[in-house]
C-alpha positions as CSV (number, residue, x, y, z in Angstrom):
1,M,21.8,-2.1,-15.6
2,A,20.1,1.5,-16.2
3,E,18.4,3.7,-13.7
4,L,14.8,2.8,-12.2
5,E,12.0,4.2,-14.1
6,N,8.5,4.9,-12.9
7,D,5.6,3.2,-14.4
8,K,2.6,4.9,-15.7
9,H,-0.2,4.4,-13.2
10,P,-3.8,4.2,-14.3
11,A,-6.4,7.1,-13.5
12,G,-6.5,7.5,-10.0
13,P,-9.8,7.2,-7.7
14,L,-12.7,9.7,-7.7
15,F,-11.7,10.6,-4.2
16,H,-8.1,11.1,-2.9
17,Q,-7.3,8.2,-0.8
18,P,-6.0,8.8,2.4
19,P,-2.4,7.4,3.6
20,P,-2.4,4.0,5.3
21,G,-3.1,4.2,8.9
22,Y,-0.9,3.0,11.7
23,W,-1.7,-0.8,12.0
24,R,-2.0,-1.1,8.2
25,T,1.4,0.4,7.7
26,K,2.8,-1.7,10.4
27,F,1.6,-4.9,8.7
28,K,2.9,-3.6,5.3
29,L,6.2,-2.8,6.8
30,E,6.5,-6.1,8.4
31,R,5.5,-7.9,5.2
32,M,8.5,-6.2,3.3
33,V,10.9,-6.7,5.9
34,R,10.1,-10.5,6.0
35,F,10.3,-10.6,1.9
36,K,13.6,-8.9,2.1
37,N,14.8,-11.8,4.7
38,L,13.7,-14.3,2.4
39,I,15.5,-13.2,-0.3
40,I,18.7,-12.9,1.8
41,H,18.3,-16.6,2.9
42,R,17.8,-17.7,-0.5
43,E,20.6,-16.1,-2.1
44,R,22.9,-16.5,1.0
45,W,25.5,-13.9,0.2
46,A,28.4,-13.6,2.7
47,G,27.8,-10.5,4.9
48,D,24.1,-10.2,4.4
49,I,23.1,-13.8,5.7
50,D,24.5,-13.1,9.1
51,M,22.2,-9.9,9.5
52,A,18.9,-11.8,8.3
53,S,16.4,-12.9,10.9
54,P,16.7,-16.5,11.6
55,I,14.7,-19.2,9.8
56,A,13.1,-20.4,12.9
57,E,11.7,-16.9,13.1
58,L,10.6,-16.7,9.8
59,F,8.7,-20.0,9.8
60,P,7.5,-20.4,13.4
61,G,6.3,-23.9,14.4
62,E,8.2,-25.6,11.5
63,S,11.3,-27.6,11.9
64,L,13.4,-26.6,9.1
65,A,17.2,-26.7,8.8
66,S,19.0,-23.7,7.6
67,N,20.4,-25.0,4.3
68,S,18.1,-28.2,3.4
69,S,16.3,-28.6,0.2
70,V,13.1,-28.4,2.1
71,T,14.0,-25.0,3.5
72,V,14.8,-23.6,0.0
73,Q,11.5,-25.1,-1.3
74,R,9.4,-23.3,1.5
75,I,11.7,-20.0,1.0
76,N,10.7,-20.2,-2.8
77,Q,7.0,-20.8,-1.8
78,E,6.7,-17.6,0.3
79,I,8.5,-15.5,-2.1
80,K,6.3,-16.5,-5.1
81,Q,3.1,-16.1,-2.6
82,M,4.3,-12.6,-1.4
83,M,5.8,-10.8,-4.6
84,W,2.5,-9.4,-5.9
85,M,1.6,-7.9,-2.5
86,V,5.3,-6.6,-2.0
87,N,5.2,-5.2,-5.5
88,W,2.1,-3.4,-4.8
89,D,3.2,-2.0,-1.7
90,L,6.5,-0.5,-3.3
91,N,4.6,1.0,-6.0
92,Y,1.8,2.5,-3.7
93,I,4.5,4.3,-1.8
94,G,6.1,5.4,-4.8
95,V,9.4,3.1,-5.0
96,A,10.2,2.2,-9.0
97,T,10.5,-1.5,-9.3
98,R,11.2,-1.6,-13.3
99,V,14.9,-1.6,-14.6
100,N,16.3,-1.7,-17.9
101,Y,18.9,-4.5,-18.5
102,K,21.4,-4.3,-21.5
103,E,21.8,-7.9,-22.7
104,R,23.6,-9.5,-25.6
105,D,21.5,-11.3,-28.3
106,P,23.1,-13.7,-30.7
107,V,21.0,-12.4,-33.6
108,D,20.0,-8.5,-32.9
109,G,23.2,-7.8,-30.9
110,E,22.9,-5.8,-28.0
111,V,19.3,-5.3,-26.7
112,I,17.6,-3.5,-23.8
113,N,15.1,-5.6,-21.9
114,K,12.7,-4.5,-19.1
115,Y,12.4,-6.2,-15.9
116,D,10.7,-5.8,-12.7
117,L,12.8,-6.4,-9.8
118,I,10.2,-8.0,-7.8
119,L,7.7,-9.7,-10.2
120,D,10.6,-10.8,-12.5
121,Y,12.8,-11.9,-9.6
122,Y,13.3,-15.3,-10.7
123,R,13.9,-14.1,-14.3
124,L,16.5,-11.4,-13.7
125,P,19.7,-11.7,-15.6
126,R,22.4,-13.4,-13.3
127,N,25.1,-13.7,-16.2
128,G,28.7,-12.7,-15.2
129,N,28.0,-11.1,-11.6
130,P,24.8,-12.5,-9.9
131,H,25.2,-10.3,-7.2
132,I,24.3,-7.2,-9.1
133,A,20.5,-8.4,-9.4
134,Y,20.6,-9.4,-6.0
135,Q,21.5,-6.1,-4.8
136,A,19.2,-4.2,-6.9
137,V,16.2,-6.2,-5.4
138,I,17.5,-5.5,-2.0
139,D,18.0,-1.8,-2.6
140,V,14.5,-1.1,-3.7
141,L,13.2,-3.1,-0.7
142,E,15.4,-1.0,1.5
143,Q,14.0,2.1,-0.1
144,G,10.6,0.9,0.5
145,I,11.4,0.0,4.1
146,G,12.7,3.2,4.7
147,L,9.6,5.1,3.5
148,Y,7.1,2.7,5.5
149,K,9.1,3.4,8.6
150,G,8.8,7.1,8.0
151,R,5.1,6.6,7.4
152,L,4.7,4.5,10.7
153,K,6.2,7.4,13.0
154,Q,3.8,9.9,11.3
155,A,0.7,7.4,11.6
156,K,1.5,6.8,15.3
157,Q,1.2,10.5,15.9
158,E,-1.9,10.8,14.0
159,L,-3.4,8.3,16.4
160,F,-3.6,11.1,18.9
161,N,-4.7,13.9,16.7
162,P,-8.4,14.7,16.7
163,I,-8.6,16.2,13.1
164,N,-7.5,13.0,11.6
165,W,-10.4,10.9,13.8
166,A,-12.6,13.8,12.3
167,A,-11.6,13.3,8.9
168,Y,-12.0,9.4,9.1
169,V,-15.5,10.1,10.3
170,I,-16.4,12.3,7.6
171,R,-15.0,10.0,5.0
172,I,-17.0,7.0,6.2
173,P,-19.8,7.4,3.5
174,I,-17.2,7.5,0.9
175,T,-15.7,4.2,2.1
176,V,-19.0,2.5,2.3
177,M,-20.1,3.8,-1.1
178,E,-17.0,2.9,-2.7
179,R,-17.0,-0.7,-1.2
180,A,-20.5,-1.1,-2.6
181,G,-19.1,-0.7,-6.0
182,F,-20.0,3.0,-6.7
183,G,-17.7,5.2,-8.7
184,A,-17.1,2.8,-11.4
185,S,-19.0,4.7,-14.1
186,E,-19.5,8.3,-14.9
187,K,-23.1,8.3,-13.7
188,S,-22.3,6.6,-10.5
189,Q,-19.6,8.8,-9.8
190,D,-22.1,11.7,-10.4
191,M,-24.6,10.2,-7.8
192,L,-21.7,9.5,-5.3
193,I,-20.9,13.0,-5.4
194,G,-24.4,14.3,-5.0
195,W,-25.0,11.9,-2.0
196,Y,-21.8,12.9,-0.4
197,A,-22.8,16.6,-0.8
198,R,-26.0,15.9,0.8
199,F,-24.4,14.1,3.6
200,M,-22.0,16.8,4.4
201,Q,-24.9,19.5,4.3
202,I,-26.9,17.3,7.0
203,L,-23.7,16.7,8.9
204,M,-23.0,20.6,9.0
205,G,-26.7,21.2,10.0
206,L,-26.6,19.0,12.9
207,I,-23.4,20.3,14.2
208,F,-24.7,24.1,14.3
209,S,-27.8,22.6,15.7
210,F,-25.9,21.3,18.6
211,I,-23.8,24.2,18.8
212,A,-27.1,26.3,19.1
213,I,-28.3,23.9,21.9
214,R,-25.1,24.4,23.8
215,E,-25.2,28.1,23.8
216,G,-28.9,28.0,24.9
217,I,-30.8,28.9,21.6
218,K,-33.9,27.1,21.3
219,V,-33.9,25.0,18.2
220,Q,-37.0,24.4,16.4
221,W,-36.4,20.5,15.9
222,K,-39.8,19.7,14.4
223,E,-39.5,22.2,11.5
224,I,-35.7,21.2,10.8
225,V,-36.5,17.4,10.6
226,T,-39.6,18.1,8.3
227,D,-37.8,20.5,6.0
228,M,-34.7,18.1,6.0
229,W,-36.7,15.1,5.3
230,K,-38.6,17.2,2.3
231,W,-35.1,18.5,0.9
232,L,-33.5,14.8,1.2
233,F,-36.2,13.0,-0.7
234,K,-37.0,15.7,-3.3
């Protein structure tokens, strides 16, 4: 099996996307850990199975025996439902999931086939030594878990950083307009940038006005509002 290779990502969004916050990171981390435990229970390799979370913890409220056919069916169902989300989470944080396998073809001889360790989990070659495929999957999951643990610590510190809160407030109009579907075309992108520039100018004007009030400087609110209204809708 060759080294992991990074996929070519599509063009990025118009605005730089901020890293996930504390709660979103915590959710992604818990999902990835759960996925790893499901893989371990499905494969049941000696040494790893003793370190995995118990079935009762993975499926709370369900009466599942540790090695019954019903349990295997539920594990496979959960893996298939989660694999796209886990694959996205891994690629989002920069963990490559695609690998090259050298395989023997009866017609063409030795060929190199590409697989995604998460999306193609059920199709990974397991001839000879099936533990190699299992370990490759666990390795990329461990890399992702380590990165999300590091991000979680950083996000926890950011909860108490006023600069980050200010950044979130400033980015609110971008988030709203992106959710509304703006930015999909070049024309709407230009419109989005124009609206955001106006928002920032208004915000800075309000900040300077409040600073002036705090310093005891008289503010001509009527003229300011009138000029802002004309400028905003010109």
